[in-house]
C-alpha positions in Angstrom: -191.6 23.7 185.1 -191.7 25.2 188.6 -189.0 24.2 191.0 -190.1 22.5 194.2 -191.1 24.9 197.0 -188.7 25.4 199.9 -190.5 26.5 203.1 -189.3 29.7 204.8 -190.8 30.8 208.1 -190.5 34.5 208.4 -192.8 34.7 211.4 -190.9 32.3 213.7 -188.2 34.3 215.5 -186.7 31.0 216.7 -185.7 30.2 213.2 -183.1 32.8 213.5 -180.9 30.4 215.3 -181.1 27.9 212.5 -179.4 27.7 209.1 -180.5 29.8 206.2 -182.6 27.5 203.9 -180.5 26.3 200.9 -181.9 27.3 197.5 -180.6 25.9 194.3 -179.4 28.2 191.5 -182.5 27.2 189.6 -184.8 28.2 192.5 -183.0 31.5 193.0 -183.3 32.4 189.3 -187.0 31.5 189.4 -187.6 33.9 192.3 -185.4 36.6 190.5 -187.4 36.2 187.3 -190.5 37.4 189.1 -189.1 40.2 191.1 -186.8 41.6 188.4 -189.9 42.7 186.4 -191.0 44.5 189.6 -187.7 46.2 189.7 -188.0 47.1 186.0 -191.4 48.5 186.6 -190.2 50.8 189.4 -187.0 51.7 187.6 -188.8 52.6 184.4 -191.2 54.8 186.2 -188.3 56.7 187.9 -186.2 57.1 184.7 -188.9 57.6 182.1 -190.4 60.6 183.9 -187.1 62.5 184.4 -186.8 64.2 181.0 -190.6 64.8 181.0 -190.8 66.8 184.3 -190.2 70.3 182.8 -192.8 69.6 180.0 -195.3 68.4 182.6 -194.7 71.4 184.8 -195.0 73.8 181.8 -198.2 72.1 180.5 -199.9 72.2 184.0 -198.5 75.6 184.9 -196.5 74.2 187.8 -192.8 75.3 187.6 -193.1 76.8 191.0 -193.9 73.3 192.4 -191.7 71.4 190.0 -190.0 69.1 192.6 -193.4 67.9 194.0 -194.0 65.8 190.9 -191.1 63.7 192.3 -191.5 64.4 196.0 -195.2 63.4 196.2 -194.2 59.9 195.1 -191.2 59.8 197.5 -193.2 60.9 200.5 -195.7 58.1 200.3 -193.3 55.4 199.2 -190.9 56.5 202.0 -193.6 56.2 204.7 -195.0 52.9 203.4 -191.7 51.0 203.1 -191.2 50.1 206.8 -194.9 49.0 206.9 -194.3 46.7 203.9 -191.1 45.3 205.6 -192.8 44.7 208.9 -195.9 43.0 207.4 -193.9 40.9 205.0 -191.8 39.4 207.9 -195.1 38.1 209.2 -197.3 37.4 206.1 -194.6 36.8 203.5 -193.3 38.7 200.6 -195.9 37.5 198.0 -198.9 38.6 200.1 -197.6 42.2 200.1 -196.1 42.4 196.6 -199.1 41.5 194.6 -201.4 44.2 196.0 -198.6 46.7 195.6 -198.4 45.9 191.9 -202.2 46.4 191.5 -202.0 49.8 193.3 -199.1 50.9 191.3 -200.7 50.1 187.9 -204.1 51.7 188.9 -202.2 54.9 190.0 -200.2 54.9 186.8 -203.4 55.0 184.8 -204.8 57.8 186.9 -201.5 59.8 186.5 -201.9 59.4 182.7 -205.4 60.8 182.9 -204.4 63.8 185.1 -205.5 67.2 183.8 -204.2 69.4 186.6 -201.0 69.6 188.6 -203.0 68.9 191.8 -204.4 65.7 190.3 -201.0 64.5 189.1 -199.4 65.2 192.5 -202.2 63.3 194.3 -202.0 60.3 191.9 -198.2 60.3 192.1 -198.6 60.0 195.9 -200.9 57.0 195.4 -198.4 55.5 192.9 -195.8 55.8 195.6 -197.8 53.5 197.9 -197.5 50.8 195.3 -193.9 51.6 194.4 -192.8 51.2 198.0 -194.0 47.6 197.9 -192.2 46.9 194.6 -188.8 47.9 195.9 -189.1 46.7 199.5 -190.4 43.3 198.6 -187.9 42.8 195.8 -184.9 43.5 198.0 -186.3 41.5 200.9 -187.0 38.5 198.7 -183.4 38.5 197.4 -182.2 38.5 201.1 -184.5 35.5 201.7 -182.9 33.3 199.1 -179.3 34.5 198.7 -176.7 34.9 201.5 -175.0 38.4 201.8 -171.7 37.3 200.4 -173.2 35.4 197.5 -175.5 38.2 196.3 -172.7 39.5 194.0 -173.2 36.4 191.9 -176.7 37.5 191.0 -176.0 41.2 190.9 -175.6 41.0 187.1 -179.3 40.2 186.8 -180.3 43.3 188.8 -177.7 45.5 187.2 -178.9 44.4 183.8 -182.5 45.3 184.7 -181.5 48.7 186.0 -179.3 49.1 182.9 -182.3 48.6 180.6 -184.3 51.1 182.5 -181.5 53.6 182.9 -180.5 53.6 179.3 -183.8 53.3 177.5 -186.1 54.9 180.1 -184.9 58.5 179.7 -184.6 58.2 175.9 -188.1 56.7 175.7 -189.5 59.3 178.1 -188.0 62.2 176.1 -189.2 60.8 172.8 -192.7 60.2 174.0 -192.9 63.6 175.6 -191.8 65.4 172.4 -193.7 63.3 169.8 -196.8 62.2 171.7 -197.6 63.6 175.1 -196.2 63.2 178.6 -199.4 61.4 179.5 -198.2 58.4 177.6 -195.2 57.8 179.8 -197.5 56.5 182.5 -199.5 54.2 180.2 -196.2 52.3 179.7 -196.5 50.9 183.2 -199.7 48.9 182.5 -198.4 46.0 180.3 -195.2 45.7 182.4 -197.3 45.6 185.6 -199.5 42.9 184.3 -196.5 40.7 183.4 -194.9 41.5 186.8 -198.0 40.4 188.6 -198.3 37.1 186.7 -194.6 36.1 187.1 -194.3 37.3 190.7 -197.4 35.3 191.7 -195.8 32.1 190.4 -192.2 32.7 191.5 -192.8 33.9 195.1 -194.8 30.7 195.9 -191.3 29.3 196.7 -191.3 31.5 199.8 -193.8 30.0 202.2 -194.7 31.7 205.5 -196.4 30.7 208.8 -198.9 33.4 209.5 -198.8 35.0 212.9 -200.6 37.7 214.9 -199.1 41.1 215.2 -199.9 44.7 215.9 -199.2 47.4 213.2 -197.8 50.7 214.3 -200.3 52.9 212.6 -199.6 55.8 214.9 -195.9 55.6 214.0 -196.8 55.6 210.3 -199.0 58.7 210.7 -196.3 60.5 212.7 -193.7 59.5 210.1 -195.8 60.7 207.2 -196.5 64.0 208.9 -192.9 64.6 209.8 -191.7 63.9 206.2 -194.4 66.1 204.7 -193.8 69.0 207.1 -190.1 68.9 206.6 -190.3 68.8 202.8 -192.8 71.7 202.8 -190.4 73.6 205.0 -187.6 73.2 202.5 -189.8 73.8 199.4 -191.5 77.0 200.7 -188.6 78.5 202.8 -187.1 81.5 201.0 -189.4 81.0 198.0 -193.1 81.0 198.8 -192.5 82.5 202.2 -189.5 84.3 203.9 -187.5 82.1 206.2 -188.5 84.1 209.2 -192.2 84.2 208.4 -194.8 82.6 210.6 -195.7 79.7 208.2 -192.0 78.6 208.0 -191.3 78.9 211.7 -194.6 77.0 212.3 -193.5 74.2 209.9 -190.1 74.0 211.6 -191.7 73.7 215.0 -194.2 71.1 213.7 -191.4 69.1 212.1 -189.4 69.0 215.4 -192.5 68.1 217.4 -193.5 65.3 215.1 -190.0 63.9 215.1 -190.0 63.9 218.9 -193.4 62.2 219.1 -192.2 59.6 216.6 -189.2 58.7 218.7 -191.4 58.3 221.8 -194.0 56.3 219.9 -191.4 53.9 218.5 -190.0 53.3 222.0 -193.4 52.6 223.4 -195.0 50.5 220.6 -195.2 46.8 221.0 -194.5 46.2 217.3 -192.7 49.4 216.3 -192.5 50.5 212.7 -188.8 51.2 213.0 -187.6 48.8 215.8 -185.3 50.8 218.2 -183.1 47.7 218.6 -182.0 48.1 215.0 -180.5 51.5 215.7 -178.5 50.3 218.7 -176.3 48.5 216.1 -173.6 51.0 215.1 -173.1 49.3 211.7 -176.8 49.4 210.9 -177.2 53.1 212.1 -174.2 54.4 210.1 -175.3 52.3 207.1 -178.7 53.9 206.9 -177.1 57.4 207.4 -174.8 56.7 204.4 -177.8 55.5 202.3 -179.8 58.6 203.3 -177.1 61.1 202.3 -176.0 59.2 199.1 -179.6 59.0 198.0 -180.0 62.8 198.6 -177.1 63.5 196.2 -178.3 61.0 193.6 -181.9 62.2 193.5 -180.7 65.7 193.5 -178.5 65.1 190.5 -181.3 63.1 188.8 -183.6 66.1 189.2 -181.0 68.7 188.2 -179.3 67.2 185.2 -182.3 67.2 182.7 -183.2 70.7 183.9 -179.6 71.8 183.3 -179.6 70.5 179.7 -183.0 71.9 178.9 -182.7 75.3 180.7 -179.0 76.0 180.1 -178.2 74.0 177.0 -181.5 74.5 175.2 -182.1 70.8 174.7 -185.5 69.3 174.1 -186.9 66.5 176.2 -185.6 63.8 173.8 -182.1 65.2 173.8 -182.0 65.7 177.6 -183.1 62.1 178.1 -180.2 60.9 175.9 -177.7 63.3 177.6 -178.3 61.9 181.1 -177.8 58.3 180.0 -174.0 58.4 181.0 -175.1 59.3 184.6 -177.7 56.5 184.9 -175.7 54.0 182.9 -172.6 54.4 185.0 -174.8 54.1 188.1 -175.7 50.6 186.9 -172.1 49.7 186.1 -171.1 50.8 189.6 -173.8 48.6 191.2 -172.6 45.6 189.2 -169.0 46.3 190.2 -170.0 46.6 193.9 -171.7 43.2 193.8 -168.7 41.5 192.2 -166.2 43.1 194.6 -168.3 42.2 197.7 -168.3 38.6 196.7 -164.5 38.6 196.2 -163.5 40.6 199.2 -166.1 39.4 201.7 -166.4 43.0 203.0 -168.2 46.1 201.9 -166.8 49.1 203.8 -163.9 49.7 201.4 -166.3 49.5 198.5 -168.6 52.2 199.9 -165.6 54.4 200.8 -164.3 54.2 197.3 -167.7 55.0 195.8 -168.2 58.0 198.0 -164.8 59.5 197.2 -165.7 59.3 193.5 -169.2 60.7 194.1 -167.9 63.7 196.1 -165.3 64.5 193.4 -167.9 64.1 190.6 -170.4 66.3 192.3 -167.8 69.0 192.8 -167.0 68.8 189.1 -170.7 69.1 188.2 -170.8 72.3 190.3 -168.3 73.9 187.8 -170.5 73.2 184.7 -171.9 76.2 182.8 -173.1 77.1 179.2 -169.5 76.6 177.9 -168.9 73.2 179.4 -168.0 70.8 176.6 -169.9 67.5 175.9 -166.9 65.3 176.7 -166.4 67.0 180.1 -170.0 66.8 181.1 -170.2 63.1 180.2 -167.0 62.4 182.3 -168.4 64.3 185.3 -171.7 62.5 185.1 -170.0 59.1 184.7 -167.8 59.7 187.8 -170.8 60.6 190.0 -173.0 57.9 188.6 -170.4 55.2 189.1 -169.6 56.3 192.6 -173.2 56.5 193.8 -173.9 53.2 192.0 -171.1 51.5 194.0 -172.4 52.9 197.2 -176.1 52.0 197.0 -176.1 48.2 196.8 -173.0 47.9 199.1 -174.8 49.9 201.8 -177.8 47.7 201.5 -175.6 44.6 201.9 -174.0 46.1 205.0 -177.4 46.8 206.6 -178.9 43.4 205.8 -175.7 41.7 206.9 -175.8 43.5 210.3 -179.4 42.6 211.0 -180.6 39.4 212.7 -182.6 37.0 210.5 -185.9 37.9 212.1 -185.3 41.6 211.3 -184.2 41.3 207.6 -187.5 42.6 206.3 -187.7 45.4 208.9 -184.1 46.3 208.3 -184.5 46.4 204.6 -187.7 48.5 204.9 -185.9 50.9 207.3 -183.0 51.4 204.9 -185.2 51.8 201.9 -187.3 54.2 203.9 -184.4 56.4 204.9 -182.9 56.1 201.4 -186.1 57.2 199.9 -186.5 60.0 202.4 -183.0 61.1 201.5 -184.1 61.2 197.9 -187.1 63.2 198.7 -185.0 65.7 200.8 -182.4 65.9 198.1 -184.7 66.6 195.2 -186.8 69.1 197.2 -183.7 70.8 198.6 -181.9 71.3 195.3 -185.2 72.4 193.7 -185.7 75.0 196.3 -182.0 76.1 196.1 -182.1 76.4 192.4 -185.3 78.6 192.4 -184.1 80.6 195.3 -180.7 81.4 194.0 -182.1 82.2 190.5 -184.5 84.8 192.0 -181.9 86.2 194.3 -179.3 86.6 191.6 -181.8 88.3 189.3 -182.7 90.8 192.0 -179.0 91.5 192.6 -178.6 92.1 188.9 -181.4 94.7 189.0 -184.0 92.6 187.1 -187.3 93.6 188.6 -189.6 91.6 186.3 -190.6 88.1 187.4 -189.1 85.4 185.1 -190.7 82.0 185.6 -188.5 79.0 185.0 -191.1 77.9 182.5 -190.1 80.8 180.2 -186.6 79.4 180.0 -187.5 76.2 178.1 -186.9 76.2 174.4 -184.1 76.9 171.9 -181.2 79.3 172.5 -180.8 78.1 176.0 -184.5 78.8 176.6 -183.9 82.5 176.7 -184.8 83.5 173.2 -188.0 85.4 174.3 -186.0 87.9 176.5 -184.0 90.9 175.4 -180.2 90.5 175.2 -179.4 92.1 178.5 -182.0 90.2 180.4 -180.9 87.0 178.7 -177.4 87.4 179.9 -178.5 88.1 183.5 -181.0 85.2 183.5 -178.3 82.9 182.1 -175.8 83.9 184.8 -178.4 83.7 187.6 -179.5 80.2 186.5 -176.0 79.0 186.2 -175.3 80.2 189.7 -178.3 78.3 191.0 -177.1 75.1 189.4 -173.6 75.6 190.9 -175.0 75.9 194.4 -177.3 72.9 194.0 -174.6 70.6 192.7 -172.2 71.9 195.5 -174.8 70.9 198.1 -174.9 67.4 196.5 -171.1 67.2 196.9 -171.5 68.2 200.6 -174.0 65.4 201.1 -171.6 62.8 199.6 -168.8 64.2 201.8 -170.8 63.8 204.9 -171.6 60.2 203.9 -167.9 59.6 203.4 -167.2 60.8 207.0 -169.9 58.4 208.3 -168.5 55.5 206.4 -165.0 56.1 207.8 -166.4 55.8 211.3 -168.2 52.5 210.6 -166.9 49.1 211.8 -166.0 46.7 208.9 -167.9 43.5 209.5 -167.3 40.5 207.2 -170.2 39.6 205.0 -171.9 36.3 206.0 -171.4 33.4 203.6 -174.5 31.8 205.0 -176.9 32.2 207.9 -175.1 33.7 210.9 
């Protein structure tokens, strides 16, 4: 039986002065039931594809563009999140979530049918448009029904959902890739998406909205997408496809700076800005999104690197690499659950984020020492430290940002944070992919290896190097290990920068109700 509806007016800014509508535990659970399947859908899609990326790139002859299988999704999802947040503040979460699920499911089917790398990248970009709505609306709906300090009470539900995806997603993705085909990892989304649509349609009827008239900042969205795309191309191509001092790279750099400047001007002039400038005048909000950006860069960088490390250095197949990264993803979930419980007990989140970032920085530094001789126990420990630290940081930084925003800006603030967090993930995965390939090529050249060795040749048994002669094997192994050392060290640097930002942030108490 459905619980009685409780009206919420997202459009009326004057409601900001009133009290946050009181929801019963039954009503909150009813809303969570719908959105948790959306979170599961998005989480499964992220984790199931991780061990399959090398096989996809090898099958479609795309190791030179490996990171774009992930980055294409992140570019569009990053650009769309603020739009979802803004529109949902006016039209309600349900009106935006249901179309997002439809787009995500259709794009998943198209990804499964892809026959070329270009097709897969294009359909992954379309999938990102739907995925942006899944995450942005899920997080905003939680903020609608649960006060910041009380969200820890319900963190177990979300942590459990992410736990299922984190533990079983990579294992399932690896098994499907090895025994069926990577195409099948996208078909999994269809039945989950159908169930998510049905339950979300029922549950989010609890959140009613008074429709208003607004203007959408399409110019800002276009400038934002252009800036992200140009910046990622700059990192992906620089030093690999083109020399850093070449005309295409310098041109991309100038284009990125120009688009960023135009975006800042547009957001100041727009009547309904995509990223409201007033949000960024709040020191807590600004540093909170900086922390989320940097932490996500490290997390997505590690998510991209770890299965590659186990497949290219350790010689694991997709199934084994999916199992091997479970400690990283599983400890991430444990960290998220711990952060929620601590936030409820302490009533503050800064110390939680600080602790998580200390652990993440140390863990990334340990990962940067891994090589062919690193034992299984050590690698599990290193991954667990990083995963737990980042897991603590992510939900706590979201609580900080939502807590600092006015009620009328919760959707926009959530969209802005998820936008910058997703952009950080796109930058992190693209950056480490470029560093890995660039350092590998540079070290081979220094070692006197003149033949071109594609990373695709390194997949398989014996560390992936069995097809090469002994001398070249040793040089390639050393070059590849050096690339991983550099990439993980950069992840450690990102976490350290986030730690500095957190140390400078004011420590606001979390609201127990509407403030």
